[in-house]
N, C-alpha and C positions, 0 to 999 in steps of 0.2 A: 304382611309377616309367612315365615317360612312355613309356615304351618298347612298358610291359603297353596303354595307350589308343593308341599307332601301330598294335600286330597289330593291334587288335579293330580298327578302324578297316576297316585292305583288310581281313580276311576282310565286311566287311557294307558292301559298293558297293549296295546298295542301298536303305541309311537314304536312310529320311527324316525323323524326330524322332530331334534331338540335345538331350541340358535334360541339363545336368549343373548345383550346384550344389554345395562350397567344395571344386579340390582344387587342393592347393599345386599339384602337380607338374604339367597339365595346362599349354604353355609355347607358345610359335611354331611351335616344330619338328611339336608334338599336331595345328594349326588345318592347318598347312599339309598333314602328313599330312591330315584330315579333311578340307580343303576337296579334295586329289587324288582321295580314292576313296569319299570322297557325292557329289561332286554335284548329286543331286538332292535336298539337302536341301531341306524346306519348311518343319519345324519348329529354331529354335534355340535354349537359355539355354545361359550360359557365367555366373553368376550369382556373387558373389564366390566368381571368380578373382584367385588373388594376382599371378596374374605374365602377366594383359593386360594393358597396354597400348592405345600408337593403333599398333605392328607386329601387334597384330592386323584390325587393318580390314582394308585389301584383298584379306587373303583372308576375308573374310565379305560384301565385296561383288561375288565372285563365284560365289555364291550365286546366282542369279538366280530360284529357283520361291521364295524366303523370304514367308512371309505371317503366321509368326510369331516375331519377338525379343528374346529381353532379357539384356539388358547392362548391369548394376545390377552395382554394389556389385563394381567391378572398382580391384585393391590398389594403379591407379595410374588415377586418374580420366580419364578420355577427357578429350581436347580438344576445343574444337564447329569446328573446323577438317576436322579428321579423320573428325566424325563430322557433320558432312554432304557430304560427297566422298561415304559408306556409305548418306547419306538417296538426294543422287542416284542410286545406286545402284537400291539392292534400298527404300525407299520403296514406291512404286505401288502394292506389292502388299500391303504389309502388313496386316496386318487384328488386329496385338496388336502393341506393340510399351512395351519398359522401360526405361529408359532411369533409375534412381531414380541416389541417392546419387554423381554423379559432378561431382562439388564443382566443378569450372572450366566449365561446362559453362554455356553466354550465353543468349541470347533468341536470337541468331542463332538457335541450331536448330531455336525455334517462326518463327519472320519468313522465317528462308533455309533450313530445311530441309524444315519441315516442311508449312507450305502452299504450295509450288512439287509437295508431293510425294508425300506423304500422300490418296489418292483411297481409297477402304477402307475406312480407319480403324474398329475397331468400338469398343475396347480399347485405352487410352491410361492409361500410366502415369510421373508422370516425379515424386518420394516423395526430399525434402533436396534441392531445388536454390537455394544456398544466393544463382546470380547470376540467378537465376529472376525479372524485378519484376511488378510488379500488371498496370500498359499492359502491356504482352508480349503475357501469360498474355490477357487481356482483347482485345488488336489480334491477335491469332492466332483467338480459335471468332466474334469480327465477317467475319472473310479467308477462314476454310478456305472449300472449295467437297467437304471431303470432308463424307458424308451422318453425322446426326446417332448420336455414339456410345451406346452401354448402356454400361460399364465406362471409370470418372474418377476417377484416382485420382491427386490434390495435394499430400499428407498432408506435412508436418512442412517446409510449404513459410513464413514467416512472414510475408514482405513480400507477400502471397498478403492478397485483401480486398476490400473490396464489386464495386470494377468488374469483376475477371478474375469471380466470380466471376454478377453477371450477363451478360454477354457469357455465360458457359460451358453453365450452363438452357437461354436463350432458346435458343443455337443448338440444347442435347443430350436440354432435359429432355423430349420428347415418348418419347425413347424414353430415354433415361436409368432400371438396373436399380439400375448400386451408387458412388453415389457417398462418395468418403472425398475428407474435406477438414477434416480436425483439423490440428489448432495453424494453421489460425486468425487470430491471436490479433484484427486488424484490424477482423476483417468482420461490418460493423452486422446489430443486429437486422433492418430494412427491408431488408436483402441477403438473409441471409435466411434472410423469410420470405418472398424472389421461390423457394424448390425447392416450396411448398407448391404456391405459384401455376403453375407448369414442370411439374410430375414428377409425373405424376399415372400414368406409370409404376413408379416407383421401388421398392424393394424393401431397399433398403436404407444406410444415411445413418452414416456416422460424424462429426461437428460437438464433437468432442472435442479440448476447449479454447479453446474458439469463446465465447470473455470476455464476450459480449454474448447469451449465449444462454441462452431465459425462459420463461418459461411463454406464453410466447404464443407467439414462432416453435418451441414446438411445440405450440399446438392448430395452428398455423397447416397446420405438416405432418402433424398426425395429420387433420387435415378433406381437407386437400387433396389425399396419396399418398393415396387408398381402398390403398391393395395391400401398404402401407409391412410389414414385417413385427420388421424389428430397427435398431435409432438405441441408434450407442453417445451419447454423456455427458457421459463421465470429463470429470472437469476446469471442467463446468461450476454454476457457484458461485451464479450468478442464478433455478436454480432453484428454487422454497419449494410448499412445505406442499399452494401451489393447483392443481401442474402438475395439469394435466389428465388423464383417464383417460379410455379409448377401455374400452366393450366393447366383444364382438363379435357373433355370432350365434351361438358359443355351439361354432365346427363347428372352428378353424381352432387349432393352433398356436402357444404365449406362449416368447416367449422375455426373461428378465428380466440385467437388465444388472448387476451386485453392485460396488457399494464396497466401498473396508473398511471406509471409516467412515459404512457404514448400518448404521442401526438395525434395518428392519424397514416392510413393508408393512400392511396392514391388510386382511382379508376378509372379507363382510355375507357371512350364510346360515348354512349351514352347518357350515362350515370357520372355521378362527384361526389365524393365526402363533405361533409363539414367538420371538419375537426375544434376536433374535441378527445380530452383527458380521459373522460366517464362515459358521455355517449356522441357514435358515431351517425348518423344519418345518412342516409340514401337516395336521394335525389335525383327524380327523371319533372319532364316539364306534369305530368297530369296526376301522379302522386309521390305520397315520400313517404319513405320501406326506416324503419329507428326500431338502432339494439340497443336498448340499455345496457349497459354488464354494470356495473357498481363501480367500485376499484376495486375489484379483481375482478372479475370476471368472461361467461362466454356469449360470439356471440350467436349466432346459428342464422344460417343466411343459403341461398340458395344459388348452383355459380351458374346455375340459365338466365343468371341475372347480368352476369359479363361477360366481356369478350376480352378484357385482362383483367388481370392484376396484377399490382407487381407491390411489392414493402417497400419499406424508406425507415425504415424503427427498428430501436434494437428494442430486447421482450420483444418481440412481435413478430408468431411465425403461423403458420397457416398448409392445412396441406389438403387435399382436395382425398 
């Protein structure tokens, strides 16, 4: 009950982090109690809070020390006007911001909210915002004075394409560790190839359902992103049997992202794969190693098990 939340925050005036997800009873009275009793919060996550709407935001704006803020997927979308007022108040100190799944947010959140107020962001998550445009995202990364960011996700924003990606990687590429542009359906292969050119420190990438991902794009990413460990390419149907391989120095681990339509990969050396869409068995004379992946899953193996590896399936890729 909401009274429970009020009692809890009243008993913890020293609280610096309040991180909750899916609490249907957390309402306006609860956020008022939180601001009254815990004024020194530095981290706040109110994700999937069914009763959250614009009325919460003036209370959140009173937290003067916030560095991390997650207001994703509220019961009622926050509006651009309310978010702009909030960013005026707390934006300058934020290092992490997540406003995902607020369907009413528009380009002004970038141009009038983040551009003038975001100065120290290292992590930005703006997923599933249908009103955000390609031009606005590109303009933000061109105009912002914020330093390069290490974690960026614009997942499932189908209007975004090459202009946005080019500006993003030119601004933040040298610092990026984790990039998610899943479902940027219109982004071109030339634009995707810029990831390999600019993102040298990248370790994790999701380009799933980017329709123009092909063998050449994967090749440029592998060659350019020397630290890459994890590439997700679910739904990238232009990949072929010639999708390039990468053989490591056999010292680091290997993540294999398996789609349910895959039929297996081939390994040369003393090992061989038993092919099955849902179970991959790595065998040798003395023992057997199995990776049960389910319909969609991740098999975590070790590259020291292999001499060389090649890929022979669409919708399957690995990075070391």
